[in-house]
N, C-alpha and C positions, 0 to 999 in steps of 0.2 A: 319334620319331614319335608324333603325337597320335592316339589311338584315338577313334572315335565309338562310343558305346554304344547298342546297339539292344535291343529286347525282342521275344520271340516273342508273337504275337497268337493268342489262343484263337479258332478259327474259329466256334465256336458262340455266344460271348458278345461278342467284340470286345475283351475285356479283355486287357491286357498282362501278361506274366510279372513285370515289374518294377513297373509302375504300380499294379496292383491291390493288391499287398502294401504298396507304398510309401505309398499314400494311407490305409492303415489304421493307420499309425504315428502316434504323437503328434509334435509339432513337433520335439522333441529327437531322436527316432528318424529323422525325415526329414533333419534337419541332419547326423546321423551318416552316413546313406546318401549324401547329397550330397557330404560331405567325402571319403568314401572313393572315390566315382566320379570326382570332380574330380582327386584325387591319381592314381588308377590310369590314367586316360586319357592321362596324360603319360608313362607308364612303358612300356618295352619288356616283352614277355612274360617275359623272364628275371628281371625285377624284380618280378613278381607273386608275392611271397613273404610269409611271416609277418612281421609281424602283419596286414598289409593284405589279402592274398590268398594263395591257395595252389592248386597243381595237386593234384587228388585222387590218392591212391595207388590204383592200379588192379590191383596184383598179387593182391589178394584178390577183386576184383570187376571183371571185364573191361568191364562196362558203364560203369565210371567213367573209362575211358581218355579222356584229353584234356580232361576237365572241369576247369574252374577255379572256385573259390569266391571270392566277394568276402566279406570278413570284417568284421563290426562287431556291436556289441551295442545292442539296443533292447528296452525292456520287460523287462529282466532276462534276456533270451534272446539267444543268439548267432544273428544273422541271417546266412544263407548264400545269397545269390543265386548261382545256378549258371549257367555258360555256357561258350561256346567262342569261340576267335578265328576270325572269318570270318562270313559266307560269302565276304566279299571282303576284300582287303588293307585294313588300317586300321579294321576293325570288330571289336568284341567283342559277342556276342549273348547276352543273358540268356535262358535257356529255362525256368527254374524258380526260384522263390524257396523255399528250404528253411530250416528252423530246426534248431538243434542245442542241446540242453540235457542235461547229464549225458552219458550214452551213447546218447541217443535222438535220432534224426533224424526230422523230419517234413517231407514225407510219407514213409511207408515206401515203399521201392522208388524212392527219389529218383534214383538213377543210371539205372535202367531208363527212367523217365519222361523224364529229361533227354536220354538218348540217342535215344529215339523222336522227341522233338520236334526234336532237331537233325537227324536224318535227314529229317524232313519239311521242314525249312528247306532243306536241301541239295537235295532233290528238287523244290523249288518247290511243295510241297504245303501250305506254311504261310507266312503273311505275317509280316514284321517291320517295326518302325518305331523311329526314333530316340527315345530318352528325353530328357526335358527335365531338366536339372540346374539347380537354383536357386542 
């Protein structure tokens, strides 16, 4: 099954969770993001595993339940767009772009933020749009 990848849209600014971070990357970083997205959209969820993606462990933080991270490196930092499968069949929705370096995640509270945004998507309180993959 091929997945279409969507992004959460900030209702205040109109910026997307994927595109706003993506366009701040240099061309090599954008190419890494594109390659990862192109690969993952053709994989079933059970294949979203290391090193390309991973379902977050939620036993320590229930807010992380059902969140997947897309994994790649750019600017010497691990890039971690976070999202969920849905809200419809065949869609993966990125709700937050996080980074991970050492033991530090940015932004702090990333699982809580991602969960809140996902709940807004499910309750039709937030818009989503399909991302363009070059």
